[in-house]
C-alpha positions in Angstrom: 0.0 0.0 0.0 0.9 3.6 -0.5 2.4 5.2 2.7 2.1 8.7 4.1 5.2 9.9 5.9 4.5 13.2 7.7 7.5 13.4 10.0 8.6 16.7 8.6 5.2 18.3 9.2 5.6 18.0 12.9 7.1 20.6 15.2 9.6 18.0 16.6 11.3 18.0 13.2 10.9 21.6 11.9 10.2 23.6 15.1 7.1 25.1 16.6 7.0 28.2 14.5 6.4 26.4 11.2 5.5 22.8 12.3 2.4 21.4 13.7 1.9 19.7 17.1 -0.5 17.1 18.4 -2.6 19.9 19.8 -3.1 21.3 16.4 -4.4 18.0 15.1 -6.7 17.7 18.1 -8.1 21.1 17.3 -9.3 19.9 13.9 -10.8 16.6 14.9 -14.4 17.9 15.1 -14.1 19.3 11.6 -12.6 15.9 10.4 -15.5 14.0 12.0 -17.9 16.4 10.2 -16.0 15.7 6.9 -16.5 12.0 7.3 -20.2 12.5 8.0 -20.6 14.7 5.0 -18.8 12.3 2.7 -21.0 9.4 4.0 -24.2 11.6 3.5 -23.2 12.6 -0.1 -22.1 9.1 -1.0 -25.4 7.8 0.3 -27.3 10.3 -1.9 -25.4 8.9 -4.9 -23.3 12.1 -5.6 -19.8 10.6 -5.2 -19.3 8.4 -8.2 -15.5 8.6 -7.9 -15.8 6.3 -4.9 -18.0 3.9 -6.9 -16.1 3.5 -10.2 -13.5 1.1 -8.7 -16.3 -1.4 -8.1 -17.6 -1.3 -11.7 -17.3 -5.0 -12.8 -18.3 -4.4 -16.4 -16.3 -1.5 -17.7 -12.9 -3.3 -18.1 -14.7 -6.3 -19.6 -16.5 -4.1 -22.2 -13.3 -2.3 -23.1 -11.3 -5.5 -23.6 -14.2 -7.0 -25.7 -14.2 -4.0 -27.9 -10.4 -4.0 -28.3 -10.5 -7.7 -29.2 -13.2 -7.1 -31.8 -11.0 -4.6 -33.5 -8.3 -7.2 -33.9 -5.3 -4.9 -34.1 -6.9 -2.8 -36.9 -5.4 0.4 -35.3 -1.9 1.1 -34.3 -2.5 4.7 -33.0 -4.9 6.3 -30.6 -5.7 10.1 -30.7 -7.3 11.3 -27.5 -9.4 14.5 -27.9 -10.3 16.2 -24.6 -9.3 18.8 -22.2 -8.8 19.2 -18.4 -9.8 16.1 -16.6 -10.6 14.4 -19.9 -6.9 14.5 -20.8 -4.6 15.2 -17.8 -5.5 11.9 -16.1 -5.0 9.7 -19.2 -1.7 11.5 -19.9 -0.5 10.8 -16.4 -1.4 7.1 -16.7 0.4 6.6 -19.9 3.5 8.4 -18.7 3.6 6.4 -15.5 2.7 2.9 -16.7 3.6 2.7 -20.4 7.0 3.3 -22.2 8.1 6.9 -21.9 8.9 6.9 -25.6 6.1 4.6 -26.7 5.5 6.5 -30.0 9.1 6.2 -31.1 9.3 2.4 -30.6 9.4 0.3 -33.8 6.4 -1.8 -34.3 7.9 -5.1 -33.2 9.0 -3.6 -29.9 5.7 -1.8 -29.3 3.7 -5.1 -29.8 0.0 -4.5 -29.5 0.4 -1.2 -27.6 -0.9 1.7 -29.6 0.9 4.9 -30.1 -0.9 7.8 -28.4 -1.3 11.5 -29.3 -3.2 14.0 -27.2 -5.3 16.9 -28.5 -6.2 19.1 -25.6 -5.2 22.7 -26.4 -6.5 24.9 -29.2 -3.2 25.6 -30.7 -2.7 25.8 -34.5 1.0 24.7 -34.1 -0.1 21.4 -32.5 -2.9 20.5 -34.9 -0.7 21.3 -37.9 2.1 19.2 -36.5 -0.3 16.4 -36.2 -1.0 16.4 -39.9 2.7 15.5 -40.5 2.8 12.5 -38.2 -0.7 11.1 -37.9 -1.8 8.3 -40.2 -5.6 8.7 -39.7 -6.3 5.5 -41.6 -4.7 3.6 -38.7 -5.9 5.8 -35.9 -8.7 5.3 -33.4 -10.1 8.6 -32.1 -11.3 8.9 -28.5 -13.5 11.9 -28.1 -14.0 12.6 -24.4 -16.6 15.1 -23.2 -19.2 14.6 -20.5 -21.7 17.0 -22.1 -20.4 17.2 -25.6 -20.4 21.0 -25.4 -16.7 21.6 -24.6 -15.6 24.1 -27.1 -11.9 23.2 -27.2 -12.7 19.5 -27.6 -15.2 20.2 -30.4 -12.9 22.5 -32.3 -10.1 19.8 -32.4 -12.6 17.1 -33.1 -14.0 19.1 -36.1 -10.5 19.4 -37.6 -9.5 15.8 -37.0 -12.9 14.5 -38.2 -12.5 16.4 -41.4 -9.0 14.8 -41.9 -10.5 11.4 -41.2 -13.4 11.8 -43.6 -11.1 12.9 -46.4 -8.8 9.8 -45.8 -11.3 7.0 -45.2 -14.6 8.2 -46.6 -17.9 6.7 -45.5 -16.4 4.4 -42.9 -15.2 7.2 -40.7 -17.5 6.3 -37.8 -15.6 3.0 -37.3 -12.6 5.1 -36.2 -14.4 7.0 -33.5 -15.2 6.3 -29.8 -17.3 8.7 -27.8 -16.7 8.7 -24.0 -19.5 10.7 -22.6 -22.6 10.8 -20.4 -24.5 7.5 -20.6 -27.9 9.1 -21.5 -27.8 12.8 -22.3 -25.8 15.5 -23.9 -24.8 16.6 -27.4 -22.0 14.0 -27.8 -24.3 11.2 -26.7 -26.9 12.3 -29.2 -24.3 12.6 -32.0 -22.8 9.2 -31.2 -26.2 7.5 -31.4 -27.0 9.2 -34.7 -23.5 8.4 -36.2 -23.1 4.9 -34.8 -19.9 5.6 -32.9 -18.7 3.1 -30.3 -19.4 4.6 -26.9 -18.3 4.2 -23.3 -20.0 6.0 -20.4 -18.8 8.6 -17.9 -21.2 8.1 -15.0 -23.4 11.0 -14.3 -22.1 11.4 -10.8 -18.4 11.5 -11.7 -17.0 15.0 -12.4 -14.3 15.5 -15.0 -11.3 16.0 -12.7 -12.4 12.9 -10.7 -13.0 10.7 -13.8 -9.6 9.2 -14.6 -10.6 5.8 -13.2 -13.7 5.7 -15.4 -13.7 5.0 -19.1 -12.0 8.4 -19.5 -8.7 6.8 -18.5 -9.4 3.1 -18.8 -10.0 3.0 -22.6 -6.7 4.7 -23.3 -5.0 2.5 -20.7 -6.0 -0.8 -22.3 -4.9 0.4 -25.8 -1.5 1.5 -24.5 -0.8 -1.7 -22.6 -1.9 -0.6 -19.1 -3.8 -3.0 -16.9 -7.1 -1.2 -16.3 -8.3 -3.9 -13.9 -5.2 -3.3 -11.8 -5.9 0.4 -11.6 -9.4 -0.3 -10.2 -8.1 -2.9 -7.8 -5.6 -0.4 -6.3 -8.3 2.3 -6.0 -10.5 -0.2 -4.2 -7.7 -0.9 -1.7 -7.6 2.7 -0.7 -11.4 3.0 -0.3 -11.5 -0.1 1.8 -8.6 0.9 3.9 -9.6 4.5 4.7 -13.3 5.2 3.9 -15.2 6.1 7.1 -12.2 5.8 9.4 -11.3 8.5 11.9 -8.6 11.1 11.5 -5.6 9.1 13.0 -6.4 6.0 10.9 -7.3 7.8 7.7 -4.2 9.0 5.8 -6.1 11.0 3.1 -8.1 12.8 5.7 -5.0 13.3 7.9 -3.1 14.9 4.9 -6.0 17.1 4.0 -6.1 18.2 7.7 -2.4 19.0 7.7 -2.8 21.2 4.6 -5.9 22.9 6.0 -4.0 23.6 9.2 -0.9 24.9 7.5 -3.1 27.3 5.5 -5.4 28.5 8.3 -2.9 28.4 11.2 0.5 28.9 9.6 -0.3 30.9 6.5 1.1 28.5 4.0 -1.0 28.6 0.9 1.2 27.0 -1.8 1.2 23.2 -2.2 4.1 21.7 -4.1 4.1 18.1 -5.5 7.6 16.9 -6.3 8.3 13.4 -7.7 11.9 12.3 -8.4 11.1 10.4 -11.6 9.7 11.6 -14.8 7.4 8.6 -14.8 5.3 10.3 -12.1 5.7 13.9 -13.1 2.5 14.3 -15.1 0.6 13.3 -12.0 1.7 16.7 -10.7 -0.1 18.3 -13.6 -3.2 16.1 -13.0 -3.1 17.0 -9.3 -2.9 20.7 -10.1 -6.3 20.7 -11.7 -7.8 18.3 -9.1 -6.6 20.5 -6.2 -7.0 24.0 -7.7 -10.4 23.6 -9.3 -11.9 21.7 -6.4 -10.7 24.0 -3.6 -10.4 27.5 -5.2 -13.8 28.9 -4.0 -15.1 32.3 -2.7 -18.4 31.0 -1.4 -18.9 28.3 1.2 -21.5 25.5 1.3 -24.0 27.9 3.0 -23.5 30.6 0.4 -21.4 32.8 2.7 -18.3 34.6 1.4 -15.0 32.7 2.1 -11.5 32.4 0.8 -10.5 28.8 0.2 -7.8 27.0 -1.7 -4.1 26.4 -1.8 -2.1 27.1 -5.0 -0.7 23.8 -6.4 2.8 23.9 -8.0 4.5 21.0 -9.8 8.2 20.3 -9.5 10.5 17.5 -10.7 13.5 16.3 -8.9 16.4 16.5 -9.5 15.8 19.1 -12.2 14.0 21.6 -10.0 16.8 21.4 -7.4 18.5 23.7 -9.9 15.6 26.0 -10.4 12.9 26.1 -7.7 14.7 24.8 -4.6 16.5 28.1 -3.9 13.2 29.8 -3.5 11.8 27.0 -1.4 14.7 27.1 1.0 15.4 30.8 1.3 12.3 32.5 0.0 9.0 33.0 1.8 8.1 30.1 4.1 4.6 29.8 2.6 4.8 26.4 1.0 3.9 22.8 1.9 6.0 20.3 -0.2 4.9 16.7 -0.9 7.6 14.3 -2.2 6.1 11.6 -4.4 8.5 8.7 -3.8 9.0 5.4 -5.5 10.7 2.7 -3.3 11.6 0.2 -6.0 12.2 1.4 -9.5 12.5 -2.2 -10.7 15.6 -1.3 -12.6 18.9 0.5 -12.3 21.8 1.7 -14.5 25.4 1.6 -13.4 27.5 4.7 -14.3 30.5 3.4 -16.2 34.1 4.3 -15.6 34.3 8.0 -15.9 37.6 9.9 -16.1 39.1 8.1 -13.0 42.1 10.4 -13.0 39.9 13.4 -12.5 38.6 13.5 -8.8 35.7 15.8 -9.6 34.4 13.3 -12.1 35.9 9.9 -11.2 34.0 9.5 -7.9 30.9 8.7 -10.0 32.5 5.7 -11.6 30.6 2.4 -11.0 28.0 4.1 -8.9 24.3 3.4 -9.2 22.1 6.0 -11.0 19.2 5.0 -8.8 21.3 5.5 -5.7 22.3 9.0 -6.9 18.6 9.7 -7.5 17.6 8.5 -4.0 20.5 10.4 -2.3 19.4 13.7 -3.9 15.8 13.1 -3.0 16.7 12.4 0.7 19.2 15.3 0.8 16.5 17.7 -0.5 14.1 16.4 2.1 16.6 17.0 4.9 17.7 20.5 3.9 14.1 21.5 3.7 13.5 20.2 7.2 16.6 21.9 8.4 15.3 25.2 7.0 11.9 24.7 8.8 10.1 24.1 5.5 7.2 21.6 6.0 7.4 18.6 3.8 5.9 15.1 3.6 6.2 12.0 1.4 3.7 9.8 -0.3 5.5 6.6 -1.0 4.6 4.1 -3.7 6.3 0.7 -3.1 6.5 -0.1 -6.8 5.3 1.4 -10.1 2.4 -0.9 -11.1 -1.2 -0.3 -12.2 -2.3 -1.2 -8.7 -0.1 1.3 -6.9 -1.0 4.0 -9.3 -4.7 3.3 -8.8 -4.0 3.6 -5.0 -2.3 6.9 -5.5 -5.1 8.4 -7.7 -7.8 7.4 -5.2 -5.7 8.7 -2.2 -5.4 12.1 -3.7 -9.1 12.2 -4.9 -10.2 11.4 -1.3 -7.8 13.8 0.2 -9.1 16.6 -2.1 -12.7 15.8 -1.2 -11.9 15.9 2.5 -10.1 19.2 2.1 -13.1 20.7 0.5 -15.2 19.5 3.4 -12.8 21.0 6.0 -13.1 24.4 4.2 -16.9 23.9 4.1 -17.1 24.4 0.4 -18.3 22.4 -2.6 -15.2 20.6 -4.0 -17.1 19.3 -7.0 -18.2 22.4 -8.9 -16.2 25.1 -10.8 -18.5 28.2 -11.3 -15.7 30.6 -12.2 -14.5 28.5 -15.0 -18.1 28.2 -16.4 -18.3 32.0 -16.4 -15.3 32.3 -18.8 -16.8 29.7 -21.1 -19.9 31.8 -21.5 -18.0 34.8 -22.7 -16.1 32.5 -25.2 -19.4 31.1 -26.4 -20.8 34.7 -26.9 -17.7 35.7 -29.0 -18.1 32.5 -31.1 -21.8 33.5 -31.7 -23.1 30.3 -30.1 -26.9 30.6 -30.0 -28.2 31.7 -26.6 -25.1 33.6 -25.6 -25.6 37.0 -27.2 -25.7 38.8 -23.9 -22.2 37.6 -23.0 -20.9 38.9 -26.3 -22.3 42.3 -25.4 -21.0 42.1 -21.8 -17.5 41.3 -23.2 -17.6 44.2 -25.6 -18.5 46.6 -22.7 -16.0 45.2 -20.3 -12.9 44.3 -22.4 -11.5 47.8 -22.7 -7.8 48.7 -22.7 -6.2 52.1 -22.8 -3.4 52.7 -25.3 -1.7 54.9 -22.7 -1.0 51.8 -20.6 0.6 49.8 -23.5 4.3 50.4 -24.3 
């Protein structure tokens, strides 16, 4: 199981000014109990689908049956989505498939598909795709809960046109729609066109959806064990759900972050793995944490200020860029190391200029040992500088441990929202920006937002140099 090491959160390790004591934890126990009660209440009302998807016995079977029916027809997958529809799948592929999967020759890649992601509305990216994507051998995964996501639809329109030009009337055989099981524009379109579909449960929000078909379809096509992901997630739910503060690591970590914010004024949350295999989980976590917790209204409608700013870092690279700030800049950060106990491989540094002492000492040393020493040294210097840090430790890098990690952070985020007494599942500010964009694009029903934009988007030439 994943482990939570919070030694360097405690005042014994980093001092009373910046660390927390047992009395601080005791002060938040009533809020933690209320968080448990709220989660149970909302789960009982059927609102927390992210806790239910690990128990879906049909989704993996259905995905594998579909893949078997295709019989190796496609060697490439193009995933079209944005936000939670893309960040989670990207992190899964990066962690559990070959880092350079697309560059492997066919024999080495086996039945694993190459994978390309289309999430941003960037002409450079879509034009580059024309040069590398053989659409005749590509399966397109279009992911949108509602089907109304403007960025996803823009990229889908361009790629669909490419596909139709290349394969003609059989284009629908190349498309999978991952969307709401019953309603929405994409569901209606998929039914009319005859696209293969997989459901995103109605009670699963986008940023909590990676363990649904959103991530699992891509996982199976890139050689990742979807069943293992779900098994790992179940482990975490069974181990922690409903348990009290001292026996519930996701709730405990949420409470620490809440206390560091409200008691110690530390409002920046850094996630720092020491392997590139886990780095994209920092990007996934940024959305999960920021969109869930950044709210100005509490659950009762009263004004509030909630949310910690998430920052991603990668060791050892960011020892040479961000660490100086973390050590000697404002002490306003809480740092989480994402550790991997067993890499399952190692590389020995060969004989390296043995007559040069500044280089020769590396000869015959372990690259993994160097990685681990730098990770531990960074952890220590942060503690010596009274900078709070903790570690989430994965024993190995498998589908099961990654499933554990995902569910751990999803539960932690939900608990944090409850501690702040906010709704961690909506994103009203993001929706407002979308309405202005729809107005500018002349989408029917959004004229008033076009007019509001014209009135409000005013800049003075005097302030432009």
